[in-house]
C-alpha positions in Angstrom: 0.0 0.0 0.0 1.4 3.4 -1.0 1.5 6.4 1.3 -1.2 8.0 -0.9 -3.4 5.0 -0.6 -3.0 5.0 3.2 -3.9 8.7 3.3 -7.0 8.1 1.2 -8.3 4.9 2.8 -7.7 5.5 6.5 -10.8 6.0 8.6 -10.1 9.2 10.6 -11.9 10.5 13.6 -11.1 13.9 15.1 -12.2 15.0 18.5 -12.8 18.7 18.6 -14.3 21.7 20.3 -13.8 25.5 20.1 -12.2 27.6 17.5 -8.9 25.7 17.3 -10.7 22.4 16.8 -13.0 23.9 14.1 -10.0 25.3 12.2 -8.2 21.9 12.1 -11.4 20.1 11.1 -11.8 22.4 8.1 -8.3 21.6 7.1 -8.8 17.9 7.4 -12.2 18.0 5.6 -10.4 19.7 2.6 -8.0 16.8 2.2 -10.0 13.7 3.4 -13.0 12.3 1.6 -16.3 12.6 3.5 -16.7 8.9 3.9 -13.3 8.7 5.6 -13.6 11.5 8.2 -15.9 11.9 11.2 -15.8 14.8 13.5 -16.8 14.2 17.1 -17.7 17.4 18.9 -17.8 18.4 22.6 -21.3 19.1 23.9 -20.3 19.8 27.5 -20.7 23.5 26.7 -24.3 23.1 25.7 -27.0 24.8 27.7 -30.6 26.1 27.5 -30.8 29.9 27.2 -33.9 31.9 26.6 -35.7 28.6 26.1 -33.4 27.5 23.3 -30.9 24.6 23.2 -27.5 26.2 22.4 -24.7 24.0 21.2 -21.7 26.4 20.9 -19.0 23.9 19.8 -21.3 22.0 17.4 -22.2 25.3 15.8 -18.6 26.6 15.6 -17.5 23.4 13.8 -20.6 23.5 11.6 -20.3 27.1 10.6 -16.6 26.8 9.9 -17.2 23.7 7.7 -20.0 25.4 5.9 -17.8 28.5 5.4 -20.4 30.8 6.9 -18.5 31.5 10.1 -17.3 34.9 11.4 -13.7 35.0 10.3 -12.8 37.5 12.9 -14.0 35.5 15.9 -14.0 32.0 14.5 -17.4 31.4 16.0 -20.8 32.7 15.1 -21.9 33.6 11.5 -20.6 36.2 9.1 -22.8 39.2 8.2 -24.5 38.8 11.5 -26.9 41.3 13.1 -28.1 41.7 16.7 -31.5 43.2 16.6 -33.3 40.3 18.3 -31.0 40.1 21.3 -30.8 43.9 21.6 -34.6 44.0 21.7 -34.7 41.3 24.3 -32.2 43.3 26.5 -34.3 46.5 26.1 -37.3 44.5 27.5 -35.3 43.2 30.5 -34.1 39.9 29.0 -30.6 38.5 29.4 -28.0 39.6 26.8 -24.8 38.3 28.4 -24.7 35.5 25.9 -24.9 37.2 22.5 -27.1 35.4 20.1 -27.0 36.8 16.6 -30.1 37.0 14.4 -28.8 34.4 11.9 -27.5 32.2 14.7 -30.9 32.2 16.3 -32.3 30.4 13.3 -30.1 27.4 14.1 -31.1 27.4 17.7 -34.8 27.7 16.9 -34.6 24.8 14.4 -32.6 22.6 16.8 -34.9 23.3 19.7 -38.0 22.6 17.7 -36.6 19.3 16.4 -35.5 18.2 19.8 -38.9 18.9 21.2 -40.4 16.8 18.5 -38.4 13.9 19.8 -35.4 13.8 17.5 -32.0 13.0 18.9 -29.2 15.6 18.9 -27.3 13.4 16.5 -30.3 13.4 14.1 -30.8 17.1 14.5 -27.1 17.8 13.8 -27.3 15.7 10.7 -30.3 17.6 9.5 -28.6 21.0 10.1 -25.3 20.0 8.5 -27.1 18.5 5.4 -29.1 21.7 4.8 -25.8 23.6 5.0 -24.2 21.4 2.4 -21.7 19.7 4.7 -20.8 16.2 3.4 -18.6 15.1 6.3 -20.2 13.6 9.3 -20.4 15.7 12.5 -21.4 13.8 15.6 -22.2 15.2 19.1 -20.3 13.3 21.8 -23.6 12.1 23.2 -27.3 12.7 22.7 -28.2 13.4 26.3 -27.2 16.6 28.1 -23.7 16.2 29.7 -22.9 19.6 31.2 -19.5 20.7 32.2 -19.5 22.4 35.6 -16.6 24.7 36.9 -16.1 24.6 40.6 -14.9 28.0 41.9 -14.6 29.8 45.2 -17.9 31.4 44.4 -19.6 28.0 43.9 -20.3 25.7 41.0 -20.8 27.5 37.7 -22.3 26.1 34.5 -19.6 26.3 31.9 -21.1 29.1 29.8 -21.7 31.2 33.0 -18.1 30.8 33.9 -16.7 31.2 30.4 -18.9 34.0 28.9 -20.7 35.7 31.7 -17.6 35.8 34.1 -15.1 35.9 31.2 -13.4 32.8 32.6 -11.8 34.8 35.4 -12.9 32.8 38.6 -10.2 30.3 39.5 -11.3 26.8 38.3 -10.7 24.7 41.4 -12.1 21.6 39.8 -13.9 20.7 36.5 -16.9 18.5 37.1 -18.0 16.1 34.3 -21.1 14.0 34.5 -20.7 10.3 35.4 -23.7 9.0 33.3 -22.9 10.3 29.8 -23.1 7.5 27.2 -22.1 7.4 23.5 -24.8 6.2 21.0 -24.4 3.2 18.8 -23.4 5.2 15.7 -20.5 6.9 17.5 -19.3 3.6 19.1 -19.4 1.9 15.7 -17.4 4.8 14.2 -14.7 4.6 16.8 -14.4 0.8 16.5 -13.6 1.3 12.8 -11.1 4.1 13.2 -7.5 3.8 12.0 -6.5 7.3 13.2 -7.8 9.4 16.0 -6.8 13.0 16.2 -7.2 15.2 19.3 -7.6 18.6 17.8 -5.8 21.7 19.3 -8.8 22.3 21.5 -8.8 23.0 25.2 -7.8 19.6 26.8 -9.8 20.2 30.0 -13.1 21.6 28.8 -13.3 20.5 25.1 -11.5 17.2 24.9 -11.9 15.8 28.4 -15.7 16.0 28.2 -15.6 13.8 25.1 -13.2 11.3 26.6 -15.4 11.2 29.7 -18.3 9.8 27.7 -18.5 6.0 28.1 -16.9 4.1 26.4 -15.0 6.6 24.3 -11.7 6.7 26.3 -11.4 2.9 26.4 -12.2 2.6 22.7 -9.5 5.1 21.8 -7.0 3.3 24.0 -7.8 -0.1 22.4 -9.0 0.3 18.8 -7.1 2.7 16.5 -3.6 2.2 15.1 -2.6 5.8 15.8 -3.8 8.4 18.2 -2.3 11.9 17.6 -2.8 15.1 19.6 -2.1 18.6 18.4 -1.1 21.1 21.1 -3.2 24.2 21.6 -0.2 25.9 23.3 2.4 28.0 21.4 5.3 29.5 23.2 3.7 29.4 26.6 0.3 30.8 25.5 -3.0 29.5 24.4 -3.9 30.6 20.8 -7.4 31.4 22.0 -9.5 30.8 25.1 -8.7 29.7 28.7 -6.5 26.7 28.2 -3.4 28.5 29.6 -5.4 29.8 32.6 -6.8 26.4 33.4 -3.3 24.9 33.3 -2.1 27.6 35.7 -5.1 26.9 37.9 -4.1 23.2 37.9 -0.5 24.1 38.8 0.7 22.8 35.4 3.4 24.6 33.4 1.9 26.3 30.4 3.8 24.3 27.8 3.1 21.8 25.0 5.2 19.3 27.0 2.6 19.5 29.8 -0.2 18.9 27.3 1.6 15.8 26.0 2.1 14.5 29.5 -1.5 15.1 30.3 -2.6 13.0 27.3 0.3 10.5 27.6 -1.7 7.3 28.3 -3.6 7.8 25.0 -1.0 9.0 22.6 1.2 7.5 19.9 2.2 10.8 18.5 2.2 14.5 19.5 2.3 17.6 17.2 3.4 20.9 18.6 4.6 24.3 17.3 8.1 24.8 16.0 8.6 27.8 18.3 8.7 25.2 21.1 11.2 22.8 19.4 13.6 23.0 22.4 11.1 21.3 24.7 11.8 18.1 26.6 9.1 15.6 26.9 8.5 13.4 30.0 8.0 10.3 27.8 11.2 9.8 25.7 9.4 7.2 23.6 6.6 9.5 22.4 6.9 10.3 18.7 6.7 14.1 18.2 6.5 16.5 15.3 7.4 20.2 15.6 5.9 22.3 12.9 3.8 25.4 12.2 0.6 24.9 14.1 -0.9 28.5 14.0 -3.7 28.4 11.5 -4.4 31.8 10.1 -6.1 31.0 6.8 -7.3 28.0 4.8 -3.8 27.4 3.4 -2.3 27.0 6.8 -5.2 24.9 8.0 -4.8 22.4 5.2 -1.0 22.4 5.5 -1.2 21.4 9.2 -3.8 18.8 8.4 -1.6 17.3 5.7 1.4 17.2 8.1 -0.7 15.6 10.8 -1.9 12.9 8.4 1.6 12.3 7.0 2.9 12.0 10.6 0.1 9.4 11.4 0.9 7.2 8.4 3.9 5.7 10.1 1.5 3.6 12.3 -0.6 2.4 9.4 
């Protein structure tokens, strides 16, 4: 089998959440056929707001793949307006979580379908199909599985901590549910995987919630030929979001080496930025690749995706 054949035929599953995860998934989707790539997305961020079921990570990945995302923020939709949420605020409603007018359409459609008895997996398939997305996007589970941040001020739902309090309260502990279960479609997908990629998403509030869903972690440890993680840390900083702060809250050094060590029981390979090429890793047997990991446009997204896939081929 040639390298090209391996690249084309491998069944790839990427675990993702947030803007970094969405960027890499668009790069992977540009170079991997739809039948060979499945994107599993964190739903620990999901919550009900103004009566609507909001799935921030699912929407960020979906909007990016559909190329209708806000290029400045990475999340939300382009050409957005804010008349509905502004009106709600004028009438005394909450506006701390900004819902754009176009974005509201997604939440309305999702909430209606869920109330009609459809699963979140089925609703996601319906939304992505209407947006012309050919690759499969799966929520990590169909039932609510909220991430809770334990702080000195009490337990905060993730979006309250992240958006309303701008992720400033110290995260003493991240609480994940103990009853989250993957559905049969996701389990079957993982059982057939050749390569699993942990996207450059926040390990603690984007990837851990996925791994916490039974039996995802055990399947990842047992089934695929290669498990590769891409670091969200570059030169001691998170590209976006609270990963660096959460590492500091946990007493971890803010380095890619610490990320690799955090994932070490899962990994065959680890990809990190070339700015950190002088790092020393705790596991001397871990295969590593230092390259350009900052994704600023479609070209750099696809380039990183190709390098990750080429790196993974050594295990196929």
